[in-house]
FIKE-166818 format. One line per 10 residues: their letters; for each residue x, y, z of N, C-alpha, C, O. Coordinates in steps of 0.05 Angstrom, whole numbers, padded with zeros to 5 digits. Layout:
REM FIKE-166818
A> X Y Z X Y Z X Y Z X Y Z  ... .
END
This chain:
REM FIKE-166818
MSGHNKWSTI> 01207 -02124 00542 01198 -02140 00565 01176 -02125 00579 01177 -02101 00583  01155 -02139 00587 01132 -02126 00600 01137 -02124 00630 01155 -02136 00641  01119 -02108 00643 01123 -02101 00671 01127 -02123 00690 01146 -02123 00705  01108 -02142 00691 01110 -02163 00712 01134 -02181 00709 01145 -02190 00728  01142 -02185 00683 01166 -02202 00679 01191 -02188 00688 01209 -02201 00699  01193 -02162 00684 01217 -02147 00692 01221 -02148 00722 01243 -02152 00732  01199 -02143 00736 01201 -02143 00766 01210 -02171 00776 01226 -02172 00794  01200 -02192 00764 01208 -02219 00772 01237 -02223 00766 01251 -02236 00782  01246 -02213 00744 01275 -02216 00736 01293 -02202 00756 01313 -02212 00764  01285 -02177 00763 01301 -02162 00783 01303 -02178 00809 01325 -02181 00819 .
KHKKGANDAK> 01281 -02188 00819 01282 -02202 00845 01298 -02228 00843 01312 -02236 00861  01295 -02242 00820 01310 -02267 00816 01340 -02262 00816 01355 -02276 00830  01349 -02241 00801 01378 -02235 00800 01388 -02226 00826 01411 -02234 00834  01373 -02210 00840 01383 -02200 00866 01382 -02221 00887 01398 -02221 00906  01363 -02240 00884 01362 -02262 00903 01386 -02280 00900 01393 -02294 00920  01398 -02281 00877 01422 -02297 00872 01447 -02284 00882 01469 -02296 00883  01445 -02259 00890 01468 -02243 00899 01468 -02243 00930 01449 -02233 00942  01489 -02253 00942 01491 -02256 00971 01487 -02229 00985 01475 -02227 01006  01497 -02208 00972 01495 -02181 00984 01467 -02171 00986 01460 -02155 01003  01449 -02182 00969 01421 -02173 00968 01403 -02193 00982 01379 -02188 00985 .
RGKLFTKLIR> 01413 -02217 00989 01396 -02238 00999 01381 -02231 01024 01358 -02238 01029  01395 -02216 01042 01383 -02208 01067 01358 -02191 01063 01338 -02195 01076  01360 -02173 01044 01337 -02156 01037 01314 -02172 01026 01291 -02168 01032  01321 -02191 01008 01300 -02208 00996 01287 -02225 01018 01262 -02228 01018  01303 -02236 01037 01291 -02252 01059 01272 -02235 01075 01251 -02245 01084  01279 -02210 01080 01262 -02192 01096 01235 -02190 01083 01214 -02191 01097  01234 -02186 01057 01209 -02183 01043 01193 -02209 01043 01169 -02209 01047  01207 -02231 01038 01193 -02257 01038 01182 -02264 01065 01160 -02275 01067  01196 -02258 01086 01186 -02264 01113 01161 -02248 01119 01142 -02259 01130  01160 -02223 01110 01135 -02208 01113 01112 -02221 01098 01090 -02223 01108 .
EIEVAARIGG> 01118 -02229 01074 01097 -02242 01057 01087 -02267 01070 01063 -02273 01071  01105 -02283 01082 01097 -02308 01095 01080 -02302 01119 01059 -02315 01123  01088 -02282 01135 01072 -02275 01159 01044 -02266 01152 01025 -02275 01165  01041 -02249 01132 01015 -02239 01124 00998 -02262 01112 00974 -02264 01119  01010 -02278 01096 00995 -02300 01084 00985 -02320 01105 00962 -02329 01104  01002 -02325 01125 00994 -02343 01147 00972 -02331 01164 00954 -02344 01174  00974 -02304 01169 00954 -02291 01185 00927 -02291 01171 00906 -02294 01184  00927 -02287 01145 00901 -02285 01130 00889 -02313 01125 00865 -02316 01129  00905 -02332 01118 00894 -02358 01110 00902 -02382 01127 00895 -02405 01120  00917 -02378 01149 00924 -02400 01166 00952 -02411 01159 00962 -02406 01137 .
GDINANPRLR> 00963 -02427 01177 00990 -02437 01174 00993 -02463 01159 01016 -02472 01156  00972 -02475 01149 00973 -02500 01134 00979 -02494 01105 00962 -02483 01091  01003 -02501 01096 01011 -02495 01068 00992 -02507 01048 00986 -02495 01028  00983 -02532 01053 00966 -02546 01034 00938 -02534 01032 00925 -02538 01011  00930 -02520 01053 00903 -02508 01053 00903 -02478 01047 00882 -02466 01046  00927 -02467 01043 00930 -02438 01039 00947 -02433 01015 00971 -02433 01016  00934 -02430 00991 00949 -02426 00966 00969 -02403 00966 00991 -02405 00956  00961 -02381 00979 00979 -02358 00980 01004 -02364 00996 01026 -02357 00988  01000 -02377 01019 01023 -02385 01035 01041 -02405 01021 01065 -02403 01021  01028 -02423 01008 01043 -02444 00993 01061 -02431 00971 01084 -02439 00967 .
AVVSKARAAN> 01050 -02411 00958 01064 -02398 00936 01089 -02383 00947 01110 -02384 00936  01085 -02368 00969 01107 -02352 00979 01128 -02369 00993 01152 -02363 00992  01120 -02391 01005 01139 -02410 01016 01156 -02423 00994 01180 -02427 00997  01143 -02428 00971 01157 -02439 00948 01178 -02419 00939 01201 -02427 00932  01172 -02393 00938 01191 -02372 00931 01214 -02371 00951 01237 -02367 00943  01207 -02374 00977 01228 -02372 00997 01247 -02396 00995 01271 -02393 00998  01236 -02419 00989 01254 -02443 00986 01271 -02440 00961 01295 -02447 00962  01260 -02428 00940 01276 -02424 00915 01299 -02404 00920 01319 -02405 00907  01294 -02386 00940 01315 -02366 00947 01334 -02378 00968 01352 -02363 00978  01331 -02403 00975 01348 -02417 00995 01345 -02406 01023 01364 -02405 01038 .
MPKDNIDKAI> 01321 -02397 01030 01316 -02388 01057 01316 -02412 01075 01303 -02432 01069  01330 -02411 01098 01330 -02433 01117 01302 -02441 01126 01285 -02423 01130  01298 -02467 01130 01271 -02476 01139 01263 -02464 01166 01239 -02458 01170  01282 -02460 01184 01275 -02448 01210 01264 -02419 01206 01245 -02412 01221  01274 -02404 01187 01264 -02377 01182 01235 -02378 01172 01218 -02362 01180  01230 -02398 01155 01203 -02401 01143 01183 -02409 01165 01162 -02397 01168  01191 -02428 01181 01173 -02438 01203 01168 -02416 01223 01145 -02413 01232  01188 -02401 01230 01185 -02379 01249 01166 -02358 01238 01149 -02347 01253  01168 -02351 01213 01151 -02331 01200 01122 -02340 01200 01104 -02324 01205  01118 -02366 01195 01090 -02377 01195 01078 -02374 01223 01055 -02367 01226 .
KKGTGEIQGE> 01094 -02381 01243 01084 -02380 01270 01079 -02351 01279 01060 -02346 01295  01094 -02332 01269 01089 -02304 01275 01062 -02296 01262 01046 -02282 01274  01057 -02306 01238 01033 -02299 01224 01008 -02311 01238 00987 -02298 01239  01010 -02335 01248 00987 -02348 01261 00984 -02339 01291 00965 -02346 01304  01004 -02324 01301 01002 -02314 01328 01014 -02333 01349 01012 -02328 01373  01027 -02355 01340 01039 -02373 01359 01063 -02360 01373 01068 -02366 01396  01077 -02343 01359 01098 -02327 01372 01093 -02297 01363 01080 -02292 01343  01104 -02279 01379 01098 -02251 01375 01113 -02241 01350 01136 -02248 01345  01100 -02224 01335 01112 -02212 01311 01100 -02185 01305 01081 -02177 01318  01111 -02172 01285 01100 -02146 01276 01073 -02150 01262 01068 -02171 01250 .
AYEEIFYEGY> 01056 -02129 01263 01030 -02130 01250 01033 -02116 01223 01028 -02092 01221  01040 -02130 01202 01043 -02118 01176 01016 -02117 01162 01000 -02135 01164  01012 -02095 01148 00987 -02091 01133 00993 -02090 01103 01012 -02077 01094  00976 -02103 01088 00980 -02103 01059 00965 -02078 01047 00941 -02075 01051  00980 -02061 01033 00969 -02037 01021 00979 -02035 00992 01003 -02038 00987  00960 -02030 00974 00967 -02024 00946 00967 -01994 00942 00948 -01980 00949  00988 -01984 00930 00989 -01956 00922 00988 -01955 00891 01001 -01970 00877  00972 -01936 00881 00968 -01934 00852 00979 -01907 00843 00976 -01887 00857  00990 -01906 00819 01000 -01881 00809 01012 -01884 00782 01006 -01903 00767  01030 -01866 00775 01042 -01865 00748 01072 -01862 00750 01083 -01848 00767 .
GPAGVAMMIK> 01085 -01874 00731 01114 -01872 00728 01121 -01854 00705 01104 -01839 00695  01145 -01855 00695 01154 -01839 00672 01135 -01844 00648 01127 -01866 00643  01130 -01822 00633 01114 -01824 00609 01085 -01833 00613 01071 -01842 00595  01076 -01832 00639 01049 -01839 00644 01044 -01869 00648 01021 -01878 00646  01065 -01884 00653 01063 -01913 00658 01045 -01918 00682 01049 -01906 00703  01025 -01935 00679 01007 -01942 00702 01021 -01961 00720 01034 -01980 00711  01020 -01956 00747 01034 -01972 00766 01017 -01979 00790 01002 -01962 00800  01019 -02004 00798 01007 -02013 00823 01030 -02024 00840 01044 -02042 00832  01033 -02013 00864 01056 -02020 00881 01045 -02034 00906 01030 -02022 00922  01051 -02059 00909 01042 -02075 00932 01062 -02073 00955 01086 -02078 00951 .
TLTDNKNRTA> 01052 -02066 00978 01070 -02062 01001 01059 -02079 01025 01036 -02085 01027  01078 -02085 01043 01071 -02097 01069 01086 -02079 01089 01110 -02079 01090  01070 -02065 01105 01083 -02045 01122 01071 -02045 01150 01048 -02052 01154  01087 -02035 01169 01077 -02031 01196 01075 -02001 01202 01070 -01993 01225  01079 -01985 01181 01077 -01956 01184 01068 -01943 01158 01084 -01938 01140  01041 -01939 01154 01030 -01930 01129 01041 -01902 01121 01046 -01897 01098  01044 -01885 01141 01054 -01858 01135 01082 -01858 01123 01088 -01844 01103  01099 -01875 01135 01127 -01877 01125 01127 -01888 01096 01141 -01877 01079  01112 -01909 01092 01112 -01922 01066 01100 -01903 01044 01112 -01901 01023  01078 -01890 01050 01065 -01873 01030 01084 -01849 01023 01086 -01842 01000 .
SAIRATLSKY> 01097 -01838 01044 01115 -01816 01039 01138 -01824 01022 01146 -01809 01004  01150 -01848 01027 01173 -01857 01012 01165 -01862 00983 01180 -01856 00964  01142 -01875 00978 01134 -01881 00951 01127 -01856 00936 01134 -01853 00912  01114 -01837 00949 01107 -01811 00935 01133 -01797 00927 01134 -01787 00904  01152 -01796 00944 01178 -01783 00938 01193 -01797 00915 01204 -01784 00898  01192 -01823 00916 01207 -01839 00895 01194 -01835 00868 01208 -01830 00848  01168 -01837 00866 01154 -01833 00841 01159 -01805 00830 01164 -01802 00806  01158 -01785 00847 01162 -01758 00839 01190 -01753 00828 01194 -01739 00808  01210 -01765 00841 01238 -01762 00833 01242 -01772 00804 01259 -01761 00790  01227 -01793 00796 01232 -01805 00770 01209 -01798 00750 01204 -01814 00731 .
GGNLGENGCV> 01196 -01776 00754 01177 -01766 00734 01149 -01777 00736 01134 -01776 00717  01142 -01788 00759 01116 -01799 00763 01101 -01785 00785 01110 -01765 00795  01079 -01797 00793 01064 -01786 00816 01046 -01807 00828 01037 -01825 00815  01041 -01804 00854 01022 -01822 00868 00994 -01813 00862 00988 -01789 00863  00976 -01832 00856 00949 -01825 00850 00929 -01835 00871 00937 -01845 00892  00904 -01830 00866 00882 -01839 00884 00878 -01869 00880 00884 -01880 00859  00866 -01882 00900 00859 -01910 00898 00839 -01914 00875 00819 -01899 00873  00845 -01933 00857 00827 -01938 00835 00835 -01924 00809 00823 -01929 00788  00855 -01907 00810 00862 -01891 00786 00873 -01908 00764 00869 -01902 00740  00887 -01930 00771 00898 -01948 00750 00890 -01977 00754 00895 -01994 00737 .
GWMFKYKGVI> 00879 -01984 00777 00874 -02012 00784 00856 -02025 00763 00859 -02049 00759  00838 -02010 00751 00820 -02022 00731 00834 -02032 00706 00823 -02047 00690  00859 -02024 00702 00875 -02032 00679 00888 -02060 00682 00898 -02071 00663  00886 -02071 00706 00900 -02096 00712 00881 -02118 00720 00860 -02113 00732  00888 -02142 00713 00873 -02166 00720 00891 -02185 00735 00914 -02190 00727  00881 -02197 00757 00897 -02216 00772 00896 -02243 00758 00875 -02255 00755  00919 -02253 00750 00921 -02278 00735 00945 -02294 00743 00965 -02284 00754  00944 -02320 00738 00967 -02337 00740 00981 -02337 00713 00967 -02338 00692  01007 -02335 00712 01021 -02333 00687 01044 -02353 00686 01062 -02353 00704  01044 -02370 00666 01067 -02388 00660 01083 -02376 00638 01071 -02369 00617 .
TLDKSKYNED> 01108 -02372 00641 01125 -02360 00620 01144 -02381 00610 01160 -02393 00625  01144 -02386 00583 01160 -02405 00570 01178 -02392 00549 01170 -02373 00537  01202 -02402 00546 01221 -02392 00526 01212 -02399 00498 01207 -02423 00492  01209 -02379 00481 01199 -02384 00454 01218 -02401 00438 01209 -02416 00420  01244 -02400 00444 01263 -02416 00429 01261 -02446 00435 01271 -02463 00420  01247 -02453 00457 01244 -02481 00465 01217 -02493 00459 01214 -02518 00458  01197 -02476 00455 01170 -02486 00451 01156 -02470 00428 01157 -02446 00427  01144 -02485 00410 01129 -02472 00388 01099 -02470 00396 01091 -02478 00417  01084 -02458 00378 01056 -02452 00385 01040 -02478 00389 01022 -02479 00406  01046 -02499 00374 01031 -02524 00378 01037 -02535 00406 01019 -02545 00419 .
DVAGLALEIN> 01062 -02533 00415 01069 -02542 00442 01053 -02527 00463 01041 -02538 00482  01052 -02500 00460 01039 -02483 00479 01009 -02487 00479 00996 -02489 00500  00997 -02490 00455 00968 -02494 00453 00960 -02521 00466 00940 -02523 00479  00977 -02541 00461 00971 -02567 00473 00973 -02567 00503 00956 -02579 00517  00994 -02553 00514 00997 -02551 00543 00974 -02535 00555 00963 -02543 00576  00967 -02513 00542 00945 -02496 00552 00919 -02512 00554 00904 -02509 00573  00914 -02529 00534 00889 -02546 00534 00891 -02566 00557 00871 -02571 00570  00914 -02578 00560 00918 -02599 00580 00914 -02589 00608 00903 -02604 00625  00923 -02565 00614 00921 -02555 00641 00896 -02536 00645 00893 -02523 00666  00879 -02536 00625 00855 -02520 00626 00860 -02490 00630 00848 -02477 00646 .
ADDYSLKDDS> 00880 -02480 00614 00887 -02452 00616 00865 -02434 00605 00849 -02443 00589  00866 -02409 00613 00846 -02390 00602 00854 -02380 00574 00836 -02376 00557  00880 -02377 00569 00889 -02366 00543 00919 -02367 00543 00932 -02374 00563  00931 -02360 00520 00960 -02357 00518 00966 -02336 00497 00949 -02330 00480  00990 -02325 00499 00998 -02304 00479 01028 -02304 00477 01043 -02313 00495  01038 -02292 00455 01067 -02289 00450 01075 -02261 00459 01064 -02242 00449  01095 -02259 00476 01105 -02234 00486 01135 -02233 00481 01151 -02246 00495  01143 -02218 00461 01172 -02215 00453 01184 -02243 00448 01176 -02256 00429  01202 -02252 00465 01216 -02277 00460 01205 -02299 00479 01219 -02319 00484  01181 -02296 00490 01170 -02316 00508 01140 -02319 00503 01127 -02302 00493 .
WEIYIDPNET> 01130 -02343 00512 01102 -02348 00512 01091 -02344 00540 01104 -02350 00560  01067 -02333 00542 01053 -02331 00567 01027 -02347 00566 01011 -02343 00548  01024 -02364 00585 00999 -02380 00588 00985 -02371 00613 00997 -02370 00634  00959 -02364 00610 00945 -02352 00632 00927 -02373 00646 00912 -02387 00633  00930 -02375 00672 00916 -02396 00688 00903 -02383 00712 00906 -02359 00718  00887 -02399 00727 00875 -02391 00752 00898 -02384 00771 00915 -02401 00777  00899 -02359 00782 00921 -02352 00800 00923 -02368 00825 00944 -02370 00837  00900 -02381 00833 00901 -02398 00857 00912 -02426 00852 00916 -02441 00870  00917 -02432 00826 00927 -02458 00819 00956 -02458 00811 00966 -02478 00800  00970 -02436 00815 00997 -02434 00805 01016 -02456 00816 01032 -02468 00802 .
ENIKEILDSK> 01014 -02462 00842 01031 -02482 00854 01024 -02510 00845 01042 -02526 00840  00998 -02516 00842 00990 -02542 00832 01000 -02546 00804 01010 -02568 00797  00997 -02526 00787 01005 -02528 00759 01036 -02529 00757 01046 -02542 00739  01050 -02515 00775 01079 -02516 00775 01088 -02545 00780 01107 -02555 00767  01074 -02559 00798 01081 -02587 00803 01076 -02605 00779 01091 -02623 00773  01054 -02599 00764 01048 -02614 00740 01070 -02609 00719 01079 -02629 00707  01078 -02585 00716 01100 -02578 00697 01126 -02592 00704 01140 -02603 00687  01132 -02592 00730 01156 -02605 00739 01155 -02635 00734 01175 -02647 00726  01132 -02647 00739 01129 -02676 00735 01132 -02684 00705 01141 -02706 00699  01125 -02665 00687 01127 -02670 00659 01154 -02660 00647 01159 -02661 00623 .
KIEYLSVEAT> 01171 -02650 00665 01197 -02639 00658 01195 -02617 00637 01211 -02615 00619  01175 -02600 00640 01171 -02577 00623 01187 -02554 00634 01183 -02546 00657  01205 -02543 00619 01222 -02521 00628 01206 -02494 00626 01196 -02488 00605  01205 -02480 00648 01191 -02454 00648 01209 -02433 00659 01227 -02438 00676  01205 -02408 00650 01220 -02386 00661 01208 -02377 00687 01223 -02369 00705  01182 -02378 00690 01169 -02371 00715 01140 -02381 00715 01128 -02385 00694  01130 -02386 00739 01101 -02391 00743 01093 -02375 00767 01103 -02379 00789  01076 -02355 00763 01069 -02337 00785 01041 -02326 00783 01030 -02325 00761  01030 -02317 00805 01005 -02302 00806 01013 -02273 00805 01029 -02264 00822  01002 -02258 00787 01010 -02230 00783 00987 -02213 00772 00966 -02224 00765 .
MVPDNTLKLE> 00992 -02187 00771 00972 -02169 00760 00981 -02163 00731 01003 -02152 00727  00965 -02170 00712 00972 -02167 00683 00956 -02144 00672 00932 -02142 00674  00970 -02124 00659 00956 -02101 00648 00941 -02108 00623 00948 -02127 00608  00919 -02094 00618 00903 -02099 00594 00918 -02091 00569 00914 -02103 00548  00935 -02071 00571 00951 -02062 00549 00977 -02051 00559 00980 -02045 00583  00997 -02047 00542 01023 -02037 00550 01030 -02012 00535 01020 -02005 00514  01049 -01997 00547 01059 -01972 00536 01088 -01975 00529 01105 -01980 00547  01094 -01972 00504 01122 -01975 00494 01138 -01951 00503 01130 -01928 00497  01161 -01955 00515 01178 -01933 00524 01203 -01931 00507 01216 -01951 00501  01210 -01906 00499 01235 -01901 00485 01257 -01901 00506 01252 -01902 00530 .
ENEAIRMLKL> 01282 -01901 00497 01305 -01906 00514 01306 -01888 00539 01310 -01898 00561  01303 -01862 00535 01306 -01844 00558 01286 -01850 00580 01293 -01851 00603  01261 -01852 00572 01240 -01858 00592 01243 -01886 00603 01237 -01891 00626  01252 -01905 00586 01256 -01932 00595 01277 -01934 00617 01274 -01948 00637  01299 -01919 00613 01320 -01918 00633 01310 -01906 00659 01316 -01917 00681  01294 -01885 00658 01282 -01874 00682 01264 -01894 00696 01264 -01896 00720  01249 -01909 00680 01231 -01930 00691 01247 -01951 00705 01240 -01960 00727  01269 -01960 00693 01285 -01981 00705 01299 -01972 00731 01302 -01987 00750  01308 -01946 00731 01319 -01935 00755 01298 -01934 00777 01304 -01940 00800  01274 -01926 00770 01252 -01925 00789 01247 -01953 00801 01243 -01955 00826 .
LDVLDENDDV> 01247 -01973 00785 01242 -02000 00795 01264 -02009 00814 01259 -02021 00835  01289 -02002 00807 01311 -02009 00825 01308 -01995 00852 01313 -02008 00873  01300 -01970 00852 01297 -01956 00878 01274 -01967 00894 01276 -01970 00918  01252 -01974 00881 01230 -01986 00895 01238 -02013 00907 01229 -02021 00928  01254 -02028 00892 01263 -02054 00902 01280 -02052 00927 01281 -02070 00943  01294 -02029 00930 01310 -02025 00954 01293 -02019 00979 01303 -02020 01001  01268 -02012 00975 01250 -02006 00997 01239 -02032 01009 01226 -02047 00996  01245 -02037 01035 01237 -02061 01048 01206 -02065 01048 01196 -02088 01049  01191 -02043 01047 01162 -02045 01048 01150 -02054 01022 01127 -02064 01022  01164 -02051 01000 01154 -02057 00973 01159 -02087 00967 01182 -02095 00966 .
VDVYANYDID> 01138 -02102 00961 01142 -02130 00955 01136 -02137 00926 01146 -02158 00916  01121 -02121 00912 01115 -02126 00884 01108 -02099 00870 01096 -02081 00882  01115 -02097 00845 01108 -02074 00829 01096 -02085 00803 01108 -02101 00789  01072 -02075 00796 01059 -02082 00771 01056 -02057 00754 01048 -02036 00765  01064 -02058 00729 01064 -02034 00712 01058 -02043 00683 01062 -02066 00676  01049 -02023 00667 01041 -02030 00640 01061 -02021 00619 01053 -02016 00596  01086 -02018 00626 01106 -02011 00606 01115 -02034 00589 01111 -02057 00597  01127 -02028 00567 01140 -02047 00549 01167 -02036 00542 01168 -02014 00531  01188 -02050 00548 01216 -02040 00543 01231 -02061 00527 01230 -02085 00533  01245 -02052 00506 01261 -02070 00490 01282 -02083 00507 01294 -02071 00524 .
DAIIEKYEQT> 01286 -02109 00502 01306 -02124 00518 01334 -02112 00515 01350 -02112 00533  01340 -02100 00491 01367 -02088 00486 01371 -02065 00505 01394 -02061 00515  01350 -02050 00511 01353 -02027 00529 01358 -02037 00558 01374 -02026 00573  01343 -02058 00565 01347 -02070 00592 01375 -02080 00595 01387 -02076 00616  01385 -02094 00575 01412 -02105 00577 01433 -02083 00579 01452 -02084 00595  01429 -02061 00564 01447 -02039 00565 01447 -02026 00593 01468 -02019 00604  01423 -02023 00604 01420 -02011 00630 01434 -02028 00652 01448 -02018 00669  01430 -02054 00650 01441 -02072 00670 01471 -02073 00669 01485 -02075 00689  01482 -02070 00645 01512 -02069 00642 01523 -02043 00653 01545 -02044 00665  01509 -02021 00650 01520 -01996 00660 01514 -01991 00689 01528 -01976 00703 .
SG> 01493 -02004 00699 01486 -02000 00728 01499 -02019 00746 01497 -02017 00771  01512 -02039 00735 01526 -02059 00752 01508 -02080 00763 01517 -02097 00777 .
END
C-alpha cells in the first residue's frame, strides 16, 4: 500500500472509533476554519472548504460544529488563528515525507515533529528537501476486484482524467484536485463504488520497505496521527498489505 492511501485508511478507521472521534473532529474543525478563512464561507464557491466539509459529514460531525467552524474561519465569531505549515523530512530507510500541519504555535509543532521523526529513525529536513518528489493531484481509488482496465479506461475518458494506474489491489485515476467533489458527485450519481476520492500529494516514485522498517514507519504514522496539529502525512513508501494487516492485529 502506498503512502497517501495508508494515511487515509488510518483516519477512516479511527474516525469510525468513538474513542478517537473527538481527536478527528478537532483536526477537521481546524481544516474547516482555515479553508473558510482562505477561500470564504460559501461551500459552493470554495472547493477546499467543500471537500473538508464533505469529510466532516462522512465522519458524522454535527452540523452545528461545522457551521461554527466556518463562522470562526470567516471571522463572524472569534476563533484561534491556525497557520498551515508543511514540514519536510525523512522517515525510516530514507522515506521522503511531507507533513501538513495546522497550528497556533509553530515552535511547539516543529519541536514535536522533529522529536517524533528522530525517535523512529528519521529526521526533519529543510524546506524543499523532498517537496519536489510530490505532485498535488486528485485521486480516485477503485477496488481492482470490482473493475477491470476497460472499466477504468472508460471512466477516465468520461471524466476527463489525466491518467490512471494499477497500484497493488486497486486502481488509481488521477484528476484535477480542484474537481474532486464535483467528480465524487458524478460517481455517486452513476452508482460507481469507490474506496476514496481525495486531493492529495502523490510521490513520483515509491520506496519498498522490508518488514522491520515498515513496522517502524507504521508506528511513526500512528504517533503523528495522535498529534492534534498534524492533519495529513504524505510519504513515498510502499508496504505490503500483509505487513500492514499483521501490524494492525498486533497493535490493536
